[in-house]
C-alpha positions as CSV (number, residue, x, y, z in Angstrom):
1,M,44.3,257.1,14.5
2,Q,44.7,256.9,18.3
3,Y,48.0,255.2,19.2
4,K,48.5,253.1,22.4
5,K,51.4,253.0,24.7
6,L,53.2,249.7,25.3
7,G,53.7,248.9,29.0
8,N,56.2,251.2,30.8
9,T,58.0,252.1,27.5
10,D,58.1,255.0,25.2
11,L,56.8,252.8,22.3
12,Q,53.4,253.4,20.8
13,T,51.4,251.4,18.4
14,A,48.4,251.8,16.2
15,P,45.3,249.9,17.4
16,I,46.4,247.0,15.2
17,V,50.0,245.6,15.0
18,F,51.0,244.1,11.6
19,G,52.2,240.5,11.7
20,G,55.2,240.0,9.5
21,N,54.9,236.2,9.3
22,V,53.5,236.7,5.8
23,F,56.7,238.2,4.5
24,G,58.7,235.6,2.6
25,W,55.8,233.1,3.0
26,T,52.5,234.1,1.4
27,L,54.1,237.3,0.1
28,N,57.3,237.3,-1.9
29,E,59.8,240.1,-1.5
30,K,58.2,242.4,-4.2
31,K,54.7,242.0,-2.8
32,S,56.0,242.4,0.8
33,F,57.6,245.7,-0.1
34,K,54.3,246.9,-1.6
35,M,52.5,245.9,1.6
36,L,55.1,247.5,3.9
37,D,54.8,250.8,1.8
38,E,51.0,250.7,2.2
39,L,51.2,250.1,5.9
40,F,53.7,252.9,6.5
41,E,51.6,255.3,4.5
42,K,48.5,254.5,6.5
43,G,50.3,254.8,9.9
44,F,50.8,251.2,10.8
45,T,54.4,251.5,11.9
46,T,54.7,248.6,14.5
47,I,55.9,245.5,12.7
48,D,56.0,242.1,14.5
49,T,58.3,239.4,13.3
50,A,60.6,236.6,14.6
51,D,63.9,235.1,13.7
52,V,62.2,231.9,12.5
53,Y,59.6,233.5,10.2
54,S,59.0,232.1,7.6
55,R,60.8,228.9,8.2
56,W,57.8,226.6,7.5
57,A,57.4,227.7,3.9
58,E,58.8,225.2,1.4
59,G,62.5,226.0,0.6
60,N,62.9,228.4,3.4
61,K,65.4,228.2,6.3
62,G,64.1,230.9,8.6
63,G,65.0,234.6,8.8
64,E,63.2,235.4,5.5
65,S,60.8,237.8,7.1
66,E,63.5,239.7,9.0
67,R,65.6,239.9,5.8
68,I,62.7,241.4,3.8
69,I,61.8,243.9,6.6
70,G,65.5,244.9,7.0
71,K,66.0,245.4,3.2
72,W,62.8,247.5,3.0
73,M,63.7,249.7,6.0
74,K,67.2,250.4,4.6
75,E,66.0,251.1,1.0
76,R,63.2,253.4,2.3
77,G,65.4,255.0,5.0
78,V,62.6,254.6,7.6
79,R,64.2,252.6,10.4
80,D,63.8,255.4,13.0
81,K,60.1,255.6,12.2
82,I,59.4,251.9,12.7
83,N,58.7,250.1,16.0
84,L,60.4,246.8,15.3
85,A,59.6,243.7,17.3
86,T,61.3,240.4,16.8
87,K,61.7,237.2,18.8
88,V,64.2,234.6,20.1
89,G,63.9,231.1,21.5
90,S,62.7,229.0,18.6
91,S,65.0,226.7,16.6
92,M,65.8,227.4,13.0
93,Q,65.5,223.6,12.5
94,Q,62.0,222.2,12.2
95,G,61.3,220.3,15.4
96,G,64.4,221.7,17.1
97,D,64.7,222.5,20.8
98,K,63.6,225.8,22.2
99,D,66.4,227.7,23.8
100,I,66.5,230.9,25.8
101,S,70.0,230.4,27.3
102,R,72.6,233.2,27.3
103,S,74.7,231.7,24.5
104,H,71.7,231.2,22.2
105,I,70.2,234.7,22.8
106,L,73.5,236.4,22.2
107,K,74.1,234.6,18.9
108,A,70.5,234.8,17.7
109,S,70.3,238.5,18.5
110,E,73.4,239.2,16.4
111,D,71.9,237.2,13.5
112,S,68.6,239.1,13.7
113,L,70.4,242.4,13.7
114,K,72.3,241.5,10.6
115,R,69.2,240.3,8.8
116,L,67.3,243.4,9.9
117,Q,70.2,245.6,8.9
118,T,69.8,247.7,12.0
119,D,71.8,248.4,15.2
120,Y,68.9,247.9,17.6
121,I,65.6,246.1,18.2
122,D,62.8,248.1,19.8
123,L,61.0,245.1,21.4
124,Y,62.7,241.8,21.8
125,Y,60.5,238.8,22.8
126,T,61.2,235.5,24.5
127,H,59.3,233.6,21.8
128,W,59.0,230.3,23.5
129,D,60.2,229.0,26.9
130,D,62.7,226.1,27.1
131,N,61.4,225.5,30.6
132,K,64.9,224.8,31.9
133,T,67.0,228.0,31.6
134,P,66.9,230.0,34.9
135,V,64.8,233.1,34.3
136,E,67.7,235.2,35.8
137,E,70.1,234.0,33.1
138,T,67.6,235.0,30.4
139,L,66.9,238.4,31.9
140,E,70.6,239.1,32.6
141,T,71.4,238.4,29.0
142,Y,68.7,240.9,27.9
143,Q,70.3,243.4,30.4
144,Q,73.6,243.0,28.5
145,L,71.9,243.6,25.2
146,I,70.1,246.7,26.6
147,N,73.3,248.0,28.0
148,E,75.0,247.6,24.6
149,G,72.2,249.5,22.9
150,K,71.1,246.5,20.8
151,V,67.7,246.0,22.5
152,R,65.4,248.7,23.9
153,Y,62.7,246.8,25.7
154,I,61.7,243.1,26.2
155,G,58.5,241.1,25.9
156,A,57.4,237.5,26.2
157,S,55.2,235.1,24.3
158,N,53.8,231.7,25.1
159,L,55.2,231.5,28.6
160,S,53.2,229.6,31.3
161,P,51.7,231.6,34.1
162,E,54.2,230.2,36.5
163,R,57.3,231.1,34.4
164,L,55.9,234.6,33.5
165,Q,55.3,235.4,37.2
166,T,58.7,234.0,38.1
167,S,60.3,236.2,35.5
168,L,58.5,239.3,36.7
169,D,59.4,238.5,40.3
170,A,63.1,238.0,39.4
171,A,63.2,241.3,37.5
172,K,61.8,243.1,40.5
173,R,64.0,241.3,43.1
174,S,67.3,241.6,41.2
175,S,66.7,244.9,39.3
176,L,66.7,243.2,35.9
177,P,64.7,244.2,32.8
178,K,61.0,243.5,33.1
179,Y,58.8,242.1,30.4
180,E,56.7,245.0,29.2
181,V,54.6,243.2,26.7
182,F,53.0,239.8,26.5
183,Q,52.0,238.1,23.3
184,P,49.5,235.2,23.7
185,E,47.6,233.3,21.1
186,Y,44.1,234.8,21.5
187,S,41.0,235.0,19.2
188,L,37.4,234.0,19.2
189,V,38.4,230.4,18.5
190,E,41.3,230.3,21.0
191,R,40.4,232.0,24.3
192,A,41.6,229.6,27.0
193,K,45.3,230.2,26.6
194,F,44.9,233.9,27.7
195,E,41.8,234.2,29.8
196,G,42.5,233.4,33.4
197,K,45.9,233.4,35.1
198,I,47.9,234.9,32.2
199,R,45.4,237.8,31.8
200,D,45.5,238.4,35.6
201,I,49.3,238.5,35.7
202,C,49.4,240.9,32.8
203,Q,46.9,243.3,34.3
204,Q,48.5,243.2,37.7
205,N,51.9,244.0,36.3
206,N,50.9,246.6,33.6
207,L,52.0,244.4,30.7
208,S,50.5,245.4,27.4
209,V,49.0,242.5,25.5
210,L,49.3,242.0,21.8
211,S,47.4,239.0,20.6
212,Y,48.7,236.8,17.8
213,F,46.7,234.5,15.4
214,S,44.0,237.1,16.0
215,L,42.1,236.0,12.8
216,A,43.0,232.3,13.4
217,S,45.1,232.1,10.2
218,G,42.2,233.5,8.2
219,F,39.5,231.2,9.6
220,L,37.7,234.2,11.2
221,T,37.5,236.1,7.9
222,G,34.8,233.7,6.7
223,K,37.0,232.7,3.7
224,Y,36.9,229.0,4.7
225,Q,33.7,227.3,5.6
226,D,34.8,223.6,5.7
227,K,37.9,221.5,5.4
228,E,37.5,221.2,1.6
229,D,38.2,224.9,1.3
230,I,41.7,224.7,2.9
231,H,42.9,221.7,0.8
232,G,46.3,222.7,-0.7
233,K,46.4,226.1,1.1
234,E,49.6,227.3,2.8
235,R,47.7,227.8,6.0
236,A,46.1,224.4,6.1
237,M,48.3,223.1,9.0
238,F,47.0,226.0,11.2
239,L,43.4,225.8,10.0
240,K,42.6,222.1,10.1
241,D,41.4,221.9,13.7
242,Y,38.9,224.8,13.6
243,F,36.1,223.1,11.7
244,S,34.2,221.9,14.8
245,D,30.6,222.6,15.7
246,R,31.9,225.4,17.9
247,G,34.0,226.8,15.1
248,K,31.0,226.9,12.8
249,N,28.9,228.6,15.5
250,I,31.6,231.3,15.8
251,L,31.6,231.8,12.0
252,K,27.8,232.2,12.0
253,A,27.9,234.7,14.8
254,I,30.6,236.7,13.1
255,H,28.7,236.6,9.9
256,D,25.4,237.8,11.5
257,V,27.1,240.6,13.4
258,S,29.1,241.8,10.3
259,N,25.8,242.1,8.5
260,E,24.5,244.3,11.2
261,Y,27.4,246.7,10.9
262,M,27.9,246.2,7.2
263,V,31.6,245.5,7.5
264,S,33.8,242.5,6.9
265,E,33.9,239.5,9.2
266,A,37.6,240.1,9.8
267,A,36.7,243.6,11.1
268,I,34.3,242.0,13.6
269,A,36.8,239.5,14.8
270,L,39.4,242.2,15.3
271,A,36.9,244.6,16.9
272,W,35.9,241.9,19.4
273,L,39.5,241.5,20.4
274,M,40.1,245.3,20.8
275,Q,37.1,245.4,23.2
276,R,38.2,242.5,25.3
277,P,39.5,243.0,28.8
278,G,43.3,243.2,29.0
279,I,44.0,243.5,25.2
280,T,46.1,246.4,24.0
281,A,46.0,245.6,20.3
282,P,45.6,242.5,18.1
283,I,48.3,241.4,15.7
284,A,47.0,240.8,12.2
285,S,48.4,240.2,8.8
286,A,47.2,241.0,5.3
287,T,48.3,239.8,1.9
288,K,46.4,242.4,-0.2
289,K,45.9,246.1,0.0
290,S,42.1,245.6,0.0
291,H,42.5,243.5,3.2
292,L,43.6,246.6,5.1
293,K,40.1,248.0,4.8
294,S,39.1,245.6,7.6
295,F,41.7,247.1,9.8
296,F,40.1,250.6,9.6
297,Q,36.6,249.1,9.9
298,A,37.7,247.4,13.1
299,I,39.2,250.6,14.5
300,D,36.0,252.5,13.8
301,I,33.6,250.0,15.2
302,D,32.2,250.1,18.7
303,L,30.5,246.8,19.2
304,S,27.4,247.0,21.3
305,K,27.1,245.1,24.6
306,E,24.6,242.8,23.0
307,H,26.8,242.0,20.0
308,M,29.8,241.4,22.3
309,Q,27.6,239.0,24.3
310,Q,26.5,237.3,21.1
311,L,30.1,236.6,20.1
312,N,31.1,235.7,23.6
313,E,28.4,233.0,23.8
314,A,29.2,231.6,20.4
315,S,32.8,231.2,21.4
316,A,32.2,229.9,24.9
317,Y,34.5,227.1,25.9
């Protein structure tokens, strides 16, 4: 498996990053450990999580994903073999305010380190922008954490083009840490948030791009064909808006292309991302060992120009 370098760092990732939002949500601790064991064995050693995962699950308070990952790393003794990414900026309270102030980052980072049972975070993301904290304050706080050995590199997610560019300019002007990775929502059903200004900024500044919701919460696997299929499902809140005419056209295109290559629809959706301009690697989750087959299928596929065009046209916006 060919690994990819992340920005101007010494971090490398498999062509697909595993999304840890399922740990403590759709996977309990026991099943999470089995999945993590399987991922590690197969060489998927970059794990993406956040302090608030899996807050939205009934009975959860946030931090569940980090706790499970931390316990697994400690029990298996594999911390030094894992590229660990987590995030700061969201509130542990549903509907709470975003916060990337110095005080919040310092407290949240300590809380994450305790849950993860580690001394350092390989890649620490600004999860959401609060659109009020001066970017210099945020970057200076990251500098402190880097100086203390608690964070190695930083990334950003969900920033506007303006705030991302302002942050990059401030880093250069004041010799502060630079975002090395950007994490946008990007998939066949959600293209507009990344394509355009954000992609241009990332390419111009050598930011690696790891897309989240790469399978649109399972919609692009072909598992759900209409709204009736998601009734009562944990992911219903994320899926409910996808069942438009455009969404159905995308599903048909993926289905047709997957038949051509004799692979899963999830593999086609991931392969499309891996071949899109500016994308370093998609982030994807799985809840069963059998789902990982799609990861390897996607890595092995080289979609033709004609099939890429077919998918591009079906997902045009």
